[in-house]
OpenMM code with the backbone's topology and positions (N, CA, C; nanometers):
from openmm import Vec3, app, unit

residues = "MET SER GLY MET LYS LYS THR ALA GLY THR PRO GLU GLU GLY VAL GLY LYS GLN GLN GLU TYR THR LEU GLU GLU ALA PHE VAL SER LEU ASN GLU ILE LEU THR GLU LEU ASP GLY GLY ARG GLN SER LEU GLU GLU ALA PHE ALA SER TYR ALA ARG GLY MET GLU MET ILE ARG LEU CYS ASN GLU LYS ILE ASP LYS VAL GLU LYS GLN CYS LEU VAL ILE SER GLU SER GLY ALA ASP TYR GLU LEU".split()
positions = [
    Vec3(1.9033, -0.7707, 0.2480),
    Vec3(1.8378, -0.7127, 0.3568),
    Vec3(1.8521, -0.7186, 0.4921),
    Vec3(1.9440, -0.7316, 0.5398),
    Vec3(1.9845, -0.7802, 0.6506),
    Vec3(1.9266, -0.6748, 0.7683),
    Vec3(1.9064, -0.7438, 0.8684),
    Vec3(1.8532, -0.6473, 0.9831),
    Vec3(1.6964, -0.6738, 1.0182),
    Vec3(1.6348, -0.7290, 0.9188),
    Vec3(1.4912, -0.7841, 0.9374),
    Vec3(1.5209, -0.9420, 0.9990),
    Vec3(1.4304, -0.9256, 1.1053),
    Vec3(1.4458, -1.1182, 1.1692),
    Vec3(1.2844, -1.1185, 1.1564),
    Vec3(1.2831, -1.2836, 1.1096),
    Vec3(1.1513, -1.3071, 1.1298),
    Vec3(1.1495, -1.3732, 1.2625),
    Vec3(1.0173, -1.3629, 1.3336),
    Vec3(1.0191, -1.4334, 1.4519),
    Vec3(0.9442, -1.5654, 1.4193),
    Vec3(0.9332, -1.6760, 1.5111),
    Vec3(0.8979, -1.7890, 1.4835),
    Vec3(0.7516, -1.8051, 1.4648),
    Vec3(0.6982, -1.8844, 1.4083),
    Vec3(0.5463, -1.8975, 1.3442),
    Vec3(0.4770, -1.9210, 1.4514),
    Vec3(0.5058, -1.9654, 1.5521),
    Vec3(0.4146, -2.0248, 1.6266),
    Vec3(0.4346, -1.9756, 1.7742),
    Vec3(0.3299, -1.9323, 1.8507),
    Vec3(0.3600, -1.8866, 2.0109),
    Vec3(0.4454, -1.9557, 2.0931),
    Vec3(0.4426, -2.0885, 2.0307),
    Vec3(0.5207, -2.1672, 2.1463),
    Vec3(0.6676, -2.1751, 2.0816),
    Vec3(0.7076, -2.1207, 2.0050),
    Vec3(0.8574, -2.1098, 1.9473),
    Vec3(0.9196, -2.0164, 2.0109),
    Vec3(0.8467, -1.8961, 2.0334),
    Vec3(0.8761, -1.7954, 2.1071),
    Vec3(0.9859, -1.7153, 1.9944),
    Vec3(1.0115, -1.5729, 2.0400),
    Vec3(1.0686, -1.4661, 1.9465),
    Vec3(1.2310, -1.4905, 1.9565),
    Vec3(1.3010, -1.5842, 2.0474),
    Vec3(1.4604, -1.6272, 2.0423),
    Vec3(1.5292, -1.7087, 1.8907),
    Vec3(1.3818, -1.7681, 1.8379),
    Vec3(1.4311, -1.8390, 1.7069),
    Vec3(1.3966, -1.7195, 1.6080),
    Vec3(1.4862, -1.6912, 1.4916),
    Vec3(1.4755, -1.5497, 1.4135),
    Vec3(1.5417, -1.6263, 1.2812),
    Vec3(1.4902, -1.5711, 1.1873),
    Vec3(1.5516, -1.5832, 1.0283),
    Vec3(1.5387, -1.4303, 0.9864),
    Vec3(1.6014, -1.4244, 0.8695),
    Vec3(1.6035, -1.2866, 0.7720),
    Vec3(1.4399, -1.2592, 0.7092),
    Vec3(1.3936, -1.1264, 0.7318),
    Vec3(1.2699, -1.1112, 0.6617),
    Vec3(1.3170, -0.9991, 0.5566),
    Vec3(1.2336, -0.9828, 0.4460),
    Vec3(1.2459, -0.8792, 0.3846),
    Vec3(1.0884, -0.8192, 0.4268),
    Vec3(1.1408, -0.6649, 0.3774),
    Vec3(1.0203, -0.5812, 0.4143),
    Vec3(0.8552, -0.6650, 0.3320),
    Vec3(0.9191, -0.6872, 0.2406),
    Vec3(0.7430, -0.7286, 0.1782),
    Vec3(0.7090, -0.9071, 0.2404),
    Vec3(0.7782, -0.9907, 0.3029),
    Vec3(0.7859, -1.0663, 0.4036),
    Vec3(0.7161, -1.0268, 0.5024),
    Vec3(0.7717, -0.9433, 0.5671),
    Vec3(0.7144, -0.8965, 0.7001),
    Vec3(0.5485, -0.8288, 0.6792),
    Vec3(0.5156, -0.7613, 0.5689),
    Vec3(0.4153, -0.7149, 0.5652),
    Vec3(0.3013, -0.8810, 0.5208),
    Vec3(0.3400, -0.9768, 0.4547),
    Vec3(0.2868, -1.0860, 0.4429),
    Vec3(0.2713, -1.1653, 0.5794),
    Vec3(0.3633, -1.1379, 0.6686),
    Vec3(0.3453, -1.2332, 0.8156),
    Vec3(0.2441, -1.1367, 0.8805),
    Vec3(0.2584, -0.9857, 0.8843),
    Vec3(0.2187, -0.8913, 0.9560),
    Vec3(-0.0018, -0.9271, 0.8933),
    Vec3(-0.0127, -0.9381, 0.7791),
    Vec3(-0.1166, -0.9881, 0.7278),
    Vec3(-0.1698, -1.0743, 0.7963),
    Vec3(-0.0780, -1.2121, 0.7703),
    Vec3(-0.1251, -1.3345, 0.8451),
    Vec3(-0.1600, -1.3374, 1.0096),
    Vec3(-0.1179, -1.2663, 1.0546),
    Vec3(-0.1096, -1.2345, 1.1770),
    Vec3(-0.2496, -1.1753, 1.2264),
    Vec3(-0.3057, -1.0913, 1.1512),
    Vec3(-0.4218, -1.0013, 1.1241),
    Vec3(-0.5079, -1.0893, 1.1114),
    Vec3(-0.5003, -1.1859, 1.0334),
    Vec3(-0.6373, -1.2727, 0.9582),
    Vec3(-0.6216, -1.3379, 1.0902),
    Vec3(-0.5341, -1.4338, 1.1575),
    Vec3(-0.5316, -1.4930, 1.2897),
    Vec3(-0.6241, -1.4355, 1.3912),
    Vec3(-0.5789, -1.3041, 1.4015),
    Vec3(-0.6687, -1.2307, 1.5106),
    Vec3(-0.8093, -1.2109, 1.4724),
    Vec3(-0.8268, -1.1695, 1.3543),
    Vec3(-0.9846, -1.1652, 1.3498),
    Vec3(-1.0581, -1.2740, 1.3413),
    Vec3(-0.9861, -1.3915, 1.3350),
    Vec3(-1.0716, -1.4968, 1.2996),
    Vec3(-1.1336, -1.5586, 1.4106),
    Vec3(-1.0916, -1.5021, 1.5459),
    Vec3(-1.1388, -1.5103, 1.6543),
    Vec3(-1.1678, -1.6550, 1.7112),
    Vec3(-1.0455, -1.7447, 1.6940),
    Vec3(-1.0392, -1.8790, 1.7015),
    Vec3(-0.9303, -1.9196, 1.7893),
    Vec3(-0.8481, -1.8361, 1.8187),
    Vec3(-0.7546, -1.8534, 1.9408),
    Vec3(-0.7731, -1.8052, 2.0610),
    Vec3(-0.6816, -1.8900, 2.1419),
    Vec3(-0.7255, -1.8650, 2.3308),
    Vec3(-0.6669, -1.7204, 2.3459),
    Vec3(-0.6885, -1.6934, 2.4737),
    Vec3(-0.6609, -1.5607, 2.5137),
    Vec3(-0.5004, -1.5547, 2.4861),
    Vec3(-0.4439, -1.6602, 2.5285),
    Vec3(-0.2343, -1.6483, 2.5299),
    Vec3(-0.2282, -1.6566, 2.3678),
    Vec3(-0.3102, -1.7319, 2.2803),
    Vec3(-0.2346, -1.7420, 2.1459),
    Vec3(-0.2667, -1.5614, 2.0883),
    Vec3(-0.3771, -1.5130, 2.0896),
    Vec3(-0.4117, -1.4051, 2.0622),
    Vec3(-0.3144, -1.2980, 2.1084),
    Vec3(-0.2817, -1.3025, 2.2530),
    Vec3(-0.2024, -1.2370, 2.2933),
    Vec3(-0.0499, -1.2578, 2.2042),
    Vec3(0.0069, -1.3841, 2.1851),
    Vec3(0.1379, -1.4011, 2.1467),
    Vec3(0.1530, -1.3659, 2.0006),
    Vec3(0.0281, -1.3640, 1.9195),
    Vec3(-0.0001, -1.3000, 1.7829),
    Vec3(0.0095, -1.1718, 1.7899),
    Vec3(-0.0661, -1.1046, 1.8940),
    Vec3(-0.0522, -0.9526, 1.9051),
    Vec3(0.1094, -0.9133, 1.9223),
    Vec3(0.1464, -0.9545, 2.0109),
    Vec3(0.2871, -0.9592, 2.0302),
    Vec3(0.3857, -0.9647, 1.9064),
    Vec3(0.3685, -1.0709, 1.8021),
    Vec3(0.4388, -1.0830, 1.6931),
    Vec3(0.4258, -1.0019, 1.5907),
    Vec3(0.2908, -0.9447, 1.5891),
    Vec3(0.2349, -0.8562, 1.5228),
    Vec3(0.3122, -0.7223, 1.5456),
    Vec3(0.3057, -0.6691, 1.6781),
    Vec3(0.3796, -0.5390, 1.6952),
    Vec3(0.5213, -0.5542, 1.6681),
    Vec3(0.6073, -0.6679, 1.6837),
    Vec3(0.7439, -0.6817, 1.6424),
    Vec3(0.7401, -0.6966, 1.4691),
    Vec3(0.6501, -0.7441, 1.4164),
    Vec3(0.6432, -0.6880, 1.2310),
    Vec3(0.6325, -0.5200, 1.2342),
    Vec3(0.5423, -0.4997, 1.2782),
    Vec3(0.4976, -0.3384, 1.2752),
    Vec3(0.6443, -0.2579, 1.3107),
    Vec3(0.7160, -0.3001, 1.3858),
    Vec3(0.8659, -0.2262, 1.4482),
    Vec3(0.9671, -0.2730, 1.3401),
    Vec3(0.9714, -0.3855, 1.2687),
    Vec3(1.0642, -0.4236, 1.1991),
    Vec3(1.0562, -0.3368, 1.0426),
    Vec3(0.8867, -0.3540, 1.0100),
    Vec3(0.8304, -0.2746, 0.9090),
    Vec3(0.9463, -0.1299, 0.8953),
    Vec3(0.8674, -0.0568, 1.0176),
    Vec3(0.9207, 0.0800, 1.0712),
    Vec3(1.0408, 0.0933, 1.0654),
    Vec3(1.1596, 0.0227, 1.0916),
    Vec3(1.3024, 0.0448, 1.1131),
    Vec3(1.3274, -0.0079, 0.9364),
    Vec3(1.2982, -0.0960, 0.8796),
    Vec3(1.3307, -0.0879, 0.7301),
    Vec3(1.2853, 0.0197, 0.6577),
    Vec3(1.1615, 0.0471, 0.6643),
    Vec3(1.0973, 0.1963, 0.5971),
    Vec3(1.1975, 0.3182, 0.6452),
    Vec3(1.2198, 0.3570, 0.7529),
    Vec3(1.3085, 0.4373, 0.7978),
    Vec3(1.4410, 0.4506, 0.7402),
    Vec3(1.4961, 0.3162, 0.7417),
    Vec3(1.6393, 0.3291, 0.6955),
    Vec3(1.6231, 0.3563, 0.5423),
    Vec3(1.5346, 0.3011, 0.4408),
    Vec3(1.5202, 0.3483, 0.3046),
    Vec3(1.4902, 0.4783, 0.3034),
    Vec3(1.4077, 0.5755, 0.3784),
    Vec3(1.3709, 0.6935, 0.3691),
    Vec3(1.5253, 0.7658, 0.4004),
    Vec3(1.5905, 0.7241, 0.4980),
    Vec3(1.7633, 0.8154, 0.5252),
    Vec3(1.8026, 0.7900, 0.4040),
    Vec3(1.8244, 0.6470, 0.3654),
    Vec3(1.9057, 0.6602, 0.2248),
    Vec3(1.8727, 0.7579, 0.1079),
    Vec3(1.7219, 0.7605, 0.0798),
    Vec3(1.6611, 0.8542, -0.0036),
    Vec3(1.7268, 0.9864, 0.0133),
    Vec3(1.7204, 1.0382, 0.1460),
    Vec3(1.7504, 1.1984, 0.1815),
    Vec3(1.8983, 1.1888, 0.1600),
    Vec3(1.9976, 1.0936, 0.1674),
    Vec3(2.1260, 1.0958, 0.1349),
    Vec3(2.1261, 1.1299, -0.0075),
    Vec3(2.0720, 1.0591, -0.0927),
    Vec3(2.0929, 1.0543, -0.2438),
    Vec3(2.0232, 1.1616, -0.2744),
    Vec3(1.9134, 1.2198, -0.2267),
    Vec3(1.8704, 1.3666, -0.2601),
    Vec3(1.9543, 1.4983, -0.2509),
    Vec3(2.0176, 1.4782, -0.0985),
    Vec3(2.1240, 1.5711, -0.1111),
    Vec3(2.2316, 1.5855, -0.1605),
    Vec3(2.2742, 1.4676, -0.1946),
    Vec3(2.4184, 1.4657, -0.2888),
    Vec3(2.3918, 1.4871, -0.4379),
    Vec3(2.2417, 1.4765, -0.4681),
    Vec3(2.2306, 1.4920, -0.6299),
    Vec3(2.1887, 1.6573, -0.6163),
    Vec3(2.1831, 1.7030, -0.5278),
    Vec3(2.1163, 1.8553, -0.4909),
    Vec3(2.2227, 1.9455, -0.5951),
    Vec3(2.3561, 1.8839, -0.5513),
    Vec3(2.4647, 1.9799, -0.6248),
    Vec3(2.5094, 1.9595, -0.7397),
    Vec3(2.4155, 1.8844, -0.8320),
    Vec3(2.4280, 1.8597, -0.9888),
    Vec3(2.2818, 1.9065, -1.0771),
    Vec3(2.3154, 1.9468, -1.1670),
    Vec3(2.2483, 2.0210, -1.2723),
    Vec3(2.2166, 1.9243, -1.3634),
    Vec3(2.0958, 1.9106, -1.4004),
    Vec3(2.0511, 1.8159, -1.5123),
    Vec3(2.0516, 1.8719, -1.6522),
] * unit.nanometer
topology = app.Topology()
chain = topology.addChain("A")
for resn in residues:
    res = topology.addResidue(resn, chain)
    for name in ("N", "CA", "C"):
        topology.addAtom(name, app.Element.getBySymbol(name[0]), res)
């Protein structure tokens, strides 16, 4: 599942360091980020960095879901010519 990238785990590491993410891993990461934000123990700068990482995770999830939807449409369209 290439195309999905992991952003670094801490705000100090930034977005430049990336690894592959599956859709499921992106959802887990997003949940962890939401838990961090809900905890209210972060400074304003940390909360903003968490928010930015969360928005990136949402973007990556949306891209992955869009890709799968397009693949399903192609399969559906090509299968429409066949009768069972």
